[in-house]
C-alpha positions in Angstrom: 170.5 360.0 138.2 171.0 357.4 135.5 173.8 358.2 132.8 173.2 356.3 129.4 175.4 356.3 126.6 174.2 356.3 123.2 176.3 355.6 120.2 176.9 358.2 117.4 176.3 357.2 113.7 179.6 356.0 112.2 181.5 355.1 115.3 182.7 351.7 116.9 181.0 350.1 119.4 183.2 350.8 122.9 183.9 346.9 123.4 186.1 346.8 120.0 189.5 347.4 119.2 190.8 349.8 116.6 192.8 348.0 113.7 196.3 347.3 114.6 198.6 349.6 113.0 201.7 348.7 111.6 204.4 348.5 114.7 208.2 348.3 115.0 208.9 344.8 116.7 212.1 344.4 118.9 213.6 341.1 118.6 216.7 339.0 120.1 218.6 336.7 118.0 221.2 334.4 118.9 223.7 332.9 116.5 225.2 330.0 118.9 228.9 329.9 116.6 230.6 327.2 116.4 233.5 326.2 114.2 232.6 328.9 111.5 228.9 327.7 111.3 225.8 329.3 113.4 222.5 327.5 114.5 219.6 328.9 112.3 215.6 327.9 111.7 215.4 327.1 108.0 211.9 328.1 106.6 209.8 329.3 103.7 207.9 332.6 103.0 204.1 331.2 102.5 203.8 333.9 99.4 206.8 334.0 97.8 208.2 330.7 98.5 211.5 331.9 99.0 213.4 329.8 101.6 215.1 332.0 104.4 217.5 331.4 107.4 217.3 333.0 110.7 219.0 332.4 114.1 216.8 331.5 116.9 215.2 334.0 119.1 212.3 336.1 119.3 210.3 339.1 120.8 211.5 341.2 123.5 208.7 341.7 126.3 208.2 344.8 128.0 210.5 345.4 131.0 212.7 342.4 129.9 216.3 342.8 128.9 217.5 341.4 125.6 219.7 339.0 127.3 217.2 337.8 129.3 214.6 337.5 126.4 217.2 335.1 124.6 217.6 333.2 127.1 214.2 332.7 127.7 213.3 332.2 123.9 215.8 329.3 123.9 214.4 327.3 126.8 211.0 327.8 125.0 212.1 326.9 122.2 214.8 323.9 122.7 214.5 323.5 126.3 218.0 324.1 126.7 219.8 326.6 129.3 222.4 328.8 127.8 225.1 330.5 129.3 228.2 333.2 128.2 225.6 335.7 126.7 227.0 338.5 124.9 225.8 341.2 122.7 227.4 341.1 118.9 225.5 344.3 117.5 222.2 345.6 116.4 220.5 345.6 113.1 217.4 347.4 112.1 215.5 345.4 109.1 212.7 346.4 106.7 211.2 343.7 104.9 208.2 342.0 103.4 207.3 338.7 104.7 204.0 336.6 104.0 202.9 339.6 101.7 203.1 342.1 104.8 205.7 344.8 105.3 207.7 344.3 108.6 210.2 346.6 110.7 212.1 345.0 113.2 215.3 346.2 115.5 217.0 343.3 116.2 219.6 342.4 119.1 222.2 340.2 117.8 223.7 338.0 120.5 226.0 334.9 120.8 225.9 332.4 123.6 227.2 328.9 124.5 224.9 326.0 125.1 225.4 324.7 128.7 225.2 321.1 127.1 228.3 320.8 124.9 226.9 317.9 123.2 224.3 320.0 121.1 227.3 321.2 118.8 228.1 317.9 117.7 224.1 317.2 116.4 223.6 318.2 112.8 220.0 319.3 113.9 218.3 320.5 117.0 214.6 319.7 117.4 212.3 322.7 118.5 209.1 324.3 118.6 207.7 327.6 118.1 205.5 329.4 120.9 202.2 328.5 118.5 204.0 324.9 119.0 204.3 324.1 115.7 207.7 322.4 115.3 210.5 323.2 113.7 214.6 321.8 113.1 217.5 324.1 113.6 220.6 323.3 111.9 224.3 324.2 111.6 225.0 326.4 108.7 228.0 328.2 107.0 228.2 331.1 104.8 228.1 328.8 101.7 225.2 327.4 103.2 223.3 330.8 102.8 224.7 331.6 99.5 223.9 328.3 97.8 220.5 327.8 99.2 218.7 330.3 101.4 219.8 333.7 102.5 220.6 334.7 106.1 218.1 337.2 107.6 217.8 339.9 109.0 219.5 341.5 106.1 222.8 342.4 107.2 223.4 339.8 109.7 225.9 338.0 107.4 227.9 340.9 107.2 228.0 341.4 110.8 229.0 337.8 111.7 231.8 338.0 108.6 233.4 341.3 110.2 233.6 339.5 113.7 235.0 336.5 111.9 232.1 334.4 113.5 231.0 332.5 110.1 233.0 331.0 107.8 
């Protein structure tokens, strides 16, 4: 017996994926506080041109704990091991970036670099998962007010409440 499939008019072929629906993204970010400053990546929104600051980190993979995700992300981005990872809080963020709506649940961590000399550098060179380079720098709250806001929304208030940002 031979079984054949025929495609109904107006339906998708079986080998195509449906259009992706918006989804909530789960992230782990790490502030690496030191002497009233935190380490951030400064970047521009390609649509609005607004300059933004965000701590390093990235997506939490299925089956991965947030603290493990931050250690993996920092190793991938900076090639540096970290220790003393501790959860500071969780934020939920609704935003628009590059003209598209976003929704993130962000676990905010603090940690220490194993190499203490990194705290003496003005910036750290890194690269994103797509290999594009970036330069992370140490900033205090005045930097965020003068030049570019700290994202996600609510992070600056959280860090002030914990006395980690000068």
